[in-house]
DRENSE-42653 format. One record per residue (C-alpha): residue number from 0; residue in three letters; chain; y negated, z negated, x. Coordinates in Angstrom, 1 decimal, always signed. Last residue first. Example, Ala and Ser with C-alpha at 12.3 -4.5 7.8 and 13.67 -1.06 7.14 Angstrom:
<nodes>
[1 'SER' 'A' [+1.1 -7.1 +13.7]],
[0 'ALA' 'A' [+4.5 -7.8 +12.3]],
</nodes>
This chain:
<nodes>
[297 'UNK' 'A' [-36.2 +13.6 +31.3]],
[296 'UNK' 'A' [-37.6 +14.9 +28.1]],
[295 'UNK' 'A' [-37.7 +12.6 +25.1]],
[294 'UNK' 'A' [-34.9 +13.4 +22.7]],
[293 'UNK' 'A' [-33.7 +9.8 +22.3]],
[292 'UNK' 'A' [-36.6 +9.0 +20.0]],
[291 'UNK' 'A' [-34.9 +10.8 +17.1]],
[290 'UNK' 'A' [-32.0 +8.4 +17.3]],
[289 'UNK' 'A' [-34.1 +5.5 +15.8]],
[288 'UNK' 'A' [-31.3 +3.1 +16.7]],
[287 'UNK' 'A' [-28.0 +3.8 +15.0]],
[286 'UNK' 'A' [-26.4 +1.2 +12.8]],
[285 'UNK' 'A' [-23.1 -0.3 +14.2]],
[284 'UNK' 'A' [-20.3 +0.7 +11.9]],
[283 'UNK' 'A' [-19.2 +3.6 +14.1]],
[282 'UNK' 'A' [-18.5 +0.9 +16.8]],
[281 'UNK' 'A' [-15.3 -0.2 +15.1]],
[280 'UNK' 'A' [-13.8 +3.3 +14.6]],
[279 'UNK' 'A' [-14.8 +4.3 +18.2]],
[278 'UNK' 'A' [-13.2 +1.2 +19.5]],
[277 'UNK' 'A' [-10.0 +1.9 +17.5]],
[276 'UNK' 'A' [-9.8 +5.4 +18.9]],
[275 'UNK' 'A' [-10.3 +4.1 +22.4]],
[274 'UNK' 'A' [-7.6 +1.5 +22.0]],
[273 'UNK' 'A' [-5.1 +3.9 +20.4]],
[272 'UNK' 'A' [-5.6 +6.5 +23.2]],
[271 'UNK' 'A' [-5.1 +3.8 +25.8]],
[270 'UNK' 'A' [-1.9 +2.6 +24.1]],
[269 'UNK' 'A' [-0.6 +6.2 +24.0]],
[268 'UNK' 'A' [-1.4 +6.4 +27.7]],
[267 'UNK' 'A' [-0.2 +2.9 +28.8]],
[266 'UNK' 'A' [+3.0 +2.8 +26.9]],
[265 'UNK' 'A' [+5.3 +3.2 +29.9]],
[264 'UNK' 'A' [+2.9 +0.7 +31.7]],
[263 'UNK' 'A' [+3.5 -2.1 +29.1]],
[262 'UNK' 'A' [+6.3 -3.9 +31.1]],
[261 'UNK' 'A' [+4.2 -3.6 +34.2]],
[260 'UNK' 'A' [+1.3 -5.4 +32.5]],
[259 'UNK' 'A' [+3.5 -8.4 +31.5]],
[258 'UNK' 'A' [+5.1 -8.5 +35.0]],
[257 'UNK' 'A' [+1.7 -9.0 +36.8]],
[256 'UNK' 'A' [+0.2 -6.0 +38.6]],
[255 'UNK' 'A' [+1.0 -5.6 +42.4]],
[254 'UNK' 'A' [-2.5 -4.8 +43.5]],
[253 'UNK' 'A' [-1.3 -2.8 +46.5]],
[252 'UNK' 'A' [+1.1 -0.7 +44.4]],
[251 'UNK' 'A' [-1.6 +0.2 +41.8]],
[250 'UNK' 'A' [-4.0 +1.1 +44.6]],
[249 'UNK' 'A' [-1.4 +3.4 +46.2]],
[248 'UNK' 'A' [-0.6 +5.1 +42.9]],
[247 'UNK' 'A' [-4.3 +6.0 +42.3]],
[246 'UNK' 'A' [-5.6 +4.0 +39.4]],
[245 'UNK' 'A' [-5.6 +5.1 +35.7]],
[244 'UNK' 'A' [-2.2 +3.5 +35.0]],
[243 'UNK' 'A' [-3.8 +0.2 +35.9]],
[242 'UNK' 'A' [-6.6 +0.7 +33.4]],
[241 'UNK' 'A' [-4.2 +1.9 +30.7]],
[240 'UNK' 'A' [-2.0 -1.2 +31.2]],
[239 'UNK' 'A' [-5.1 -3.4 +30.8]],
[238 'UNK' 'A' [-6.2 -1.7 +27.7]],
[237 'UNK' 'A' [-2.7 -2.0 +26.2]],
[236 'UNK' 'A' [-2.7 -5.7 +27.1]],
[235 'UNK' 'A' [-6.2 -6.1 +25.6]],
[234 'UNK' 'A' [-4.9 -4.9 +22.2]],
[233 'UNK' 'A' [-2.1 -7.6 +22.5]],
[232 'UNK' 'A' [-4.5 -10.4 +23.6]],
[231 'UNK' 'A' [-7.2 -9.9 +21.0]],
[230 'UNK' 'A' [-5.5 -12.1 +18.3]],
[229 'UNK' 'A' [-5.1 -14.9 +20.8]],
[228 'UNK' 'A' [-8.8 -15.2 +21.5]],
[227 'UNK' 'A' [-10.1 -13.8 +24.8]],
[226 'UNK' 'A' [-11.0 -15.3 +28.2]],
[225 'UNK' 'A' [-9.0 -12.8 +30.3]],
[224 'UNK' 'A' [-5.8 -14.3 +31.8]],
[223 'UNK' 'A' [-3.3 -11.5 +32.4]],
[222 'UNK' 'A' [-5.0 -8.4 +33.6]],
[221 'UNK' 'A' [-8.4 -9.6 +34.8]],
[220 'UNK' 'A' [-7.1 -12.9 +36.2]],
[219 'UNK' 'A' [-4.0 -11.4 +37.8]],
[218 'UNK' 'A' [-6.0 -8.6 +39.3]],
[217 'UNK' 'A' [-8.7 -10.9 +40.7]],
[216 'UNK' 'A' [-6.0 -13.1 +42.2]],
[215 'UNK' 'A' [-4.5 -10.0 +43.8]],
[214 'UNK' 'A' [-7.8 -9.0 +45.2]],
[213 'UNK' 'A' [-8.6 -12.4 +46.5]],
[212 'UNK' 'A' [-5.2 -12.8 +48.2]],
[211 'UNK' 'A' [-5.8 -9.5 +49.9]],
[210 'UNK' 'A' [-4.7 -6.0 +49.2]],
[209 'UNK' 'A' [-6.0 -3.4 +51.6]],
[208 'UNK' 'A' [-8.9 -0.9 +52.0]],
[207 'UNK' 'A' [-10.8 +0.1 +55.1]],
[206 'UNK' 'A' [-8.5 +2.9 +56.0]],
[205 'UNK' 'A' [-8.8 +4.3 +52.4]],
[204 'UNK' 'A' [-12.6 +4.6 +52.5]],
[203 'UNK' 'A' [-12.5 +8.2 +53.7]],
[202 'UNK' 'A' [-10.1 +9.2 +50.9]],
[201 'UNK' 'A' [-12.6 +8.0 +48.3]],
[200 'UNK' 'A' [-15.3 +10.1 +50.0]],
[199 'UNK' 'A' [-13.1 +13.2 +49.8]],
[198 'UNK' 'A' [-12.4 +12.8 +46.1]],
[197 'UNK' 'A' [-16.1 +12.2 +45.4]],
[196 'UNK' 'A' [-17.1 +15.2 +47.5]],
[195 'UNK' 'A' [-14.7 +17.4 +45.5]],
[194 'UNK' 'A' [-16.2 +16.1 +42.2]],
[193 'UNK' 'A' [-19.7 +16.9 +43.4]],
[192 'UNK' 'A' [-22.8 +15.0 +44.6]],
[191 'UNK' 'A' [-21.2 +12.2 +46.7]],
[190 'UNK' 'A' [-23.5 +9.2 +47.6]],
[189 'UNK' 'A' [-25.0 +9.4 +51.1]],
[188 'UNK' 'A' [-25.5 +5.7 +51.7]],
[187 'UNK' 'A' [-26.1 +3.5 +48.7]],
[186 'UNK' 'A' [-29.7 +2.1 +48.5]],
[185 'UNK' 'A' [-29.9 +1.2 +44.8]],
[184 'UNK' 'A' [-32.0 +4.2 +44.0]],
[183 'UNK' 'A' [-29.5 +6.4 +45.8]],
[182 'UNK' 'A' [-26.7 +5.1 +43.6]],
[181 'UNK' 'A' [-28.6 +5.9 +40.4]],
[180 'UNK' 'A' [-29.2 +9.6 +41.4]],
[179 'UNK' 'A' [-25.6 +9.8 +42.7]],
[178 'UNK' 'A' [-24.4 +9.0 +39.2]],
[177 'UNK' 'A' [-26.1 +12.1 +37.9]],
[176 'UNK' 'A' [-24.5 +14.2 +40.7]],
[175 'UNK' 'A' [-21.0 +12.9 +39.9]],
[174 'UNK' 'A' [-21.6 +13.7 +36.2]],
[173 'UNK' 'A' [-22.8 +17.2 +37.0]],
[172 'UNK' 'A' [-19.8 +17.9 +39.2]],
[171 'UNK' 'A' [-17.5 +16.9 +36.4]],
[170 'UNK' 'A' [-19.5 +19.0 +34.0]],
[169 'UNK' 'A' [-19.2 +22.0 +36.3]],
[168 'UNK' 'A' [-15.4 +21.5 +36.3]],
[167 'UNK' 'A' [-15.2 +21.2 +32.5]],
[166 'UNK' 'A' [-15.7 +17.8 +30.9]],
[165 'UNK' 'A' [-13.4 +16.1 +28.5]],
[164 'UNK' 'A' [-14.8 +15.9 +24.9]],
[163 'UNK' 'A' [-13.8 +12.7 +23.1]],
[162 'UNK' 'A' [-12.8 +10.9 +26.3]],
[161 'UNK' 'A' [-9.4 +9.5 +27.0]],
[160 'UNK' 'A' [-8.1 +11.2 +30.1]],
[159 'UNK' 'A' [-11.2 +13.0 +31.4]],
[158 'UNK' 'A' [-13.3 +10.0 +30.4]],
[157 'UNK' 'A' [-11.1 +7.5 +32.2]],
[156 'UNK' 'A' [-10.9 +9.6 +35.3]],
[155 'UNK' 'A' [-14.7 +9.9 +35.3]],
[154 'UNK' 'A' [-15.4 +6.2 +34.9]],
[153 'UNK' 'A' [-12.8 +5.4 +37.5]],
[152 'UNK' 'A' [-14.1 +7.7 +40.2]],
[151 'UNK' 'A' [-17.7 +6.8 +39.5]],
[150 'UNK' 'A' [-17.0 +3.1 +39.8]],
[149 'UNK' 'A' [-14.9 +3.4 +42.9]],
[148 'UNK' 'A' [-17.5 +5.6 +44.6]],
[147 'UNK' 'A' [-20.4 +3.4 +43.6]],
[146 'UNK' 'A' [-18.8 +0.2 +44.8]],
[145 'UNK' 'A' [-18.0 +1.9 +48.1]],
[144 'UNK' 'A' [-21.5 +3.3 +48.4]],
[143 'UNK' 'A' [-22.9 -0.2 +48.0]],
[142 'UNK' 'A' [-20.6 -1.4 +50.7]],
[141 'UNK' 'A' [-21.9 +1.3 +53.1]],
[140 'UNK' 'A' [-25.5 +0.7 +52.2]],
[139 'UNK' 'A' [-25.3 -3.0 +52.9]],
[138 'UNK' 'A' [-27.5 -4.7 +50.2]],
[137 'UNK' 'A' [-24.6 -7.0 +49.2]],
[136 'UNK' 'A' [-24.6 -8.3 +52.8]],
[135 'UNK' 'A' [-21.5 -9.2 +54.8]],
[134 'UNK' 'A' [-20.5 -10.8 +58.0]],
[133 'UNK' 'A' [-16.9 -10.7 +59.1]],
[132 'UNK' 'A' [-15.6 -14.2 +59.9]],
[131 'UNK' 'A' [-12.0 -13.7 +58.8]],
[130 'UNK' 'A' [-12.7 -15.8 +55.7]],
[129 'UNK' 'A' [-15.5 -13.4 +54.9]],
[128 'UNK' 'A' [-19.0 -14.2 +55.9]],
[127 'UNK' 'A' [-22.3 -14.5 +54.0]],
[126 'UNK' 'A' [-25.1 -12.7 +52.4]],
[125 'UNK' 'A' [-26.4 -12.2 +48.8]],
[124 'UNK' 'A' [-30.2 -12.7 +48.5]],
[123 'UNK' 'A' [-31.0 -9.0 +49.1]],
[122 'UNK' 'A' [-28.5 -8.0 +46.4]],
[121 'UNK' 'A' [-30.4 -10.0 +43.8]],
[120 'UNK' 'A' [-33.7 -8.3 +44.8]],
[119 'UNK' 'A' [-32.0 -4.9 +44.7]],
[118 'UNK' 'A' [-30.6 -5.6 +41.2]],
[117 'UNK' 'A' [-34.1 -6.5 +39.9]],
[116 'UNK' 'A' [-35.7 -3.4 +41.5]],
[115 'UNK' 'A' [-33.0 -1.2 +39.9]],
[114 'UNK' 'A' [-33.7 -2.6 +36.5]],
[113 'UNK' 'A' [-37.5 -2.1 +36.9]],
[112 'UNK' 'A' [-36.8 +1.6 +37.8]],
[111 'UNK' 'A' [-34.6 +2.1 +34.8]],
[110 'UNK' 'A' [-37.3 +0.4 +32.5]],
[109 'UNK' 'A' [-40.0 +2.8 +33.9]],
[108 'UNK' 'A' [-37.7 +5.8 +33.6]],
[107 'UNK' 'A' [-37.0 +5.0 +29.9]],
[106 'UNK' 'A' [-33.6 +3.9 +28.9]],
[105 'UNK' 'A' [-30.4 +5.9 +28.3]],
[104 'UNK' 'A' [-28.5 +6.1 +31.6]],
[103 'UNK' 'A' [-30.4 +3.6 +33.8]],
[102 'UNK' 'A' [-30.8 +1.1 +30.9]],
[101 'UNK' 'A' [-27.2 +1.5 +29.6]],
[100 'UNK' 'A' [-25.7 +1.1 +33.1]],
[99 'UNK' 'A' [-27.8 -2.0 +33.8]],
[98 'UNK' 'A' [-27.0 -3.5 +30.4]],
[97 'UNK' 'A' [-23.2 -2.9 +31.0]],
[96 'UNK' 'A' [-23.4 -4.6 +34.4]],
[95 'UNK' 'A' [-25.3 -7.6 +33.1]],
[94 'UNK' 'A' [-23.1 -8.0 +30.1]],
[93 'UNK' 'A' [-19.9 -7.8 +32.1]],
[92 'UNK' 'A' [-21.1 -10.4 +34.6]],
[91 'UNK' 'A' [-22.1 -12.7 +31.7]],
[90 'UNK' 'A' [-18.7 -12.2 +30.1]],
[89 'UNK' 'A' [-16.9 -13.1 +33.3]],
[88 'UNK' 'A' [-18.9 -16.3 +34.0]],
[87 'UNK' 'A' [-16.8 -18.7 +36.1]],
[86 'UNK' 'A' [-14.2 -16.0 +36.9]],
[85 'UNK' 'A' [-16.3 -13.4 +38.6]],
[84 'UNK' 'A' [-19.4 -15.7 +39.0]],
[83 'UNK' 'A' [-20.9 -13.1 +41.3]],
[82 'UNK' 'A' [-21.5 -15.0 +44.6]],
[81 'UNK' 'A' [-18.4 -16.0 +46.6]],
[80 'UNK' 'A' [-15.7 -13.9 +44.9]],
[79 'UNK' 'A' [-17.9 -10.8 +44.7]],
[78 'UNK' 'A' [-19.0 -11.1 +48.4]],
[77 'UNK' 'A' [-15.4 -11.5 +49.5]],
[76 'UNK' 'A' [-14.3 -8.6 +47.4]],
[75 'UNK' 'A' [-16.9 -6.3 +49.1]],
[74 'UNK' 'A' [-15.6 -7.3 +52.5]],
[73 'UNK' 'A' [-11.9 -7.0 +51.6]],
[72 'UNK' 'A' [-12.3 -3.6 +49.9]],
[71 'UNK' 'A' [-9.4 -3.6 +47.4]],
[70 'UNK' 'A' [-11.5 -5.4 +44.7]],
[69 'UNK' 'A' [-13.4 -2.2 +44.0]],
[68 'UNK' 'A' [-10.2 -0.7 +42.6]],
[67 'UNK' 'A' [-9.6 -3.5 +40.1]],
[66 'UNK' 'A' [-13.2 -3.6 +39.0]],
[65 'UNK' 'A' [-13.2 +0.1 +38.5]],
[64 'UNK' 'A' [-10.1 +0.1 +36.4]],
[63 'UNK' 'A' [-11.7 -2.5 +34.1]],
[62 'UNK' 'A' [-14.7 -0.3 +33.7]],
[61 'UNK' 'A' [-12.8 +2.9 +33.2]],
[60 'UNK' 'A' [-10.8 +1.4 +30.3]],
[59 'UNK' 'A' [-13.8 +0.1 +28.5]],
[58 'UNK' 'A' [-15.7 +3.2 +29.5]],
[57 'UNK' 'A' [-13.2 +5.3 +27.5]],
[56 'UNK' 'A' [-15.2 +4.3 +24.3]],
[55 'UNK' 'A' [-17.8 +7.0 +25.1]],
[54 'UNK' 'A' [-21.6 +6.6 +25.5]],
[53 'UNK' 'A' [-21.3 +6.4 +29.3]],
[52 'UNK' 'A' [-19.5 +9.7 +29.5]],
[51 'UNK' 'A' [-21.8 +11.8 +27.3]],
[50 'UNK' 'A' [-24.9 +10.4 +28.8]],
[49 'UNK' 'A' [-23.7 +11.0 +32.4]],
[48 'UNK' 'A' [-22.9 +14.6 +31.5]],
[47 'UNK' 'A' [-26.6 +15.5 +30.9]],
[46 'UNK' 'A' [-27.5 +17.0 +27.5]],
[45 'UNK' 'A' [-29.9 +14.3 +26.5]],
[44 'UNK' 'A' [-32.0 +14.6 +29.7]],
[43 'UNK' 'A' [-31.4 +11.9 +32.4]],
[42 'UNK' 'A' [-34.0 +9.8 +34.2]],
[41 'UNK' 'A' [-35.8 +9.3 +31.0]],
[40 'UNK' 'A' [-39.4 +10.0 +29.9]],
[39 'UNK' 'A' [-41.0 +7.9 +27.2]],
[38 'UNK' 'A' [-40.4 +6.5 +23.7]],
[37 'UNK' 'A' [-38.7 +3.1 +23.4]],
[36 'UNK' 'A' [-35.9 +3.4 +20.8]],
[35 'UNK' 'A' [-32.8 +3.8 +22.9]],
[34 'UNK' 'A' [-33.2 +1.0 +25.5]],
[33 'UNK' 'A' [-35.5 -1.2 +23.5]],
[32 'UNK' 'A' [-33.6 -1.1 +20.2]],
[31 'UNK' 'A' [-30.3 -1.4 +22.0]],
[30 'UNK' 'A' [-31.5 -4.5 +23.9]],
[29 'UNK' 'A' [-32.7 -6.1 +20.6]],
[28 'UNK' 'A' [-29.4 -5.3 +19.0]],
[27 'UNK' 'A' [-27.4 -6.9 +21.8]],
[26 'UNK' 'A' [-29.4 -10.1 +22.1]],
[25 'UNK' 'A' [-26.2 -12.3 +21.9]],
[24 'UNK' 'A' [-24.5 -10.4 +24.7]],
[23 'UNK' 'A' [-24.1 -6.7 +25.5]],
[22 'UNK' 'A' [-20.3 -6.3 +26.0]],
[21 'UNK' 'A' [-19.0 -9.2 +24.0]],
[20 'UNK' 'A' [-21.7 -9.1 +21.3]],
[19 'UNK' 'A' [-21.2 -5.4 +20.8]],
[18 'UNK' 'A' [-17.4 -5.8 +20.5]],
[17 'UNK' 'A' [-17.8 -8.6 +18.0]],
[16 'UNK' 'A' [-20.3 -6.6 +16.0]],
[15 'UNK' 'A' [-18.0 -3.6 +15.8]],
[14 'UNK' 'A' [-15.0 -5.7 +14.9]],
[13 'UNK' 'A' [-16.9 -7.5 +12.1]],
[12 'UNK' 'A' [-18.3 -4.2 +10.7]],
[11 'UNK' 'A' [-14.8 -2.6 +10.8]],
[10 'UNK' 'A' [-13.3 -5.5 +9.0]],
[9 'UNK' 'A' [-16.0 -5.5 +6.4]],
[8 'UNK' 'A' [-15.4 -1.7 +5.8]],
[7 'UNK' 'A' [-11.7 -2.1 +5.7]],
[6 'UNK' 'A' [-12.0 -4.8 +3.0]],
[5 'UNK' 'A' [-14.4 -2.6 +1.0]],
[4 'UNK' 'A' [-11.9 +0.3 +1.2]],
[3 'UNK' 'A' [-9.0 -1.7 -0.1]],
[2 'UNK' 'A' [-6.0 -1.7 +2.2]],
[1 'UNK' 'A' [-3.4 +1.0 +1.6]],
[0 'UNK' 'A' [+0.0 +0.0 +0.0]],
</nodes>
């Protein structure tokens, strides 16, 4: 027997609001109004690939995969573990990251530039040493480039596998070039401009990467112990499996996912499609924000 339409409508609204709150925080609607509704020039025109990718539900899978891949650089992971509130404030970290992506992708140029200045100021204060005594700084152009490469690779992989309208080769190059615009503003060294350059750059970092206690702890936390209510654990399990399945084989092997995630890997792709479809369904209940103002020229 089908569920009554009003009940489904209320369920969709509650799910949409819950997702929005988790990703953007308690001021989600105010943030959306400012980002999308403020008139003025943008860094990216409405038809740019970065807008298509970052507005898609596949970002949930790509974002988790990016965190897992980034953790395999020991120096970068040491900085994250010591300074980012990775486990102490996971939702706050997610909300800050998602807001930065939204502002730089969809917001006005002035707001994007202010967001970059704030991040660079935070990075300038983060310094220390790894357990092995290696010094690190969050403003190191080489480490910034690694974070950027891992993020771009995973966002693009997720969109090409689960996105609503996968990009053609020129669109993939365009996405990488769009992301390079943001990376340069943050101080990353020589960010790749094409899909081929992104693949080559990821390979260049391979000798620096390895599994560490911190990276495996991060993987166990992200995959098995997220701070979620019991009802959300099964859907999250499918999302986690889809994120692991998205990684290069060598990265998956190094991270050694927990048994519960390994059991679900055969269902990772249908599960990932189900998750992205459900997210789109839920988010379709969120009212649009003065969409006409999004057409300001870049």
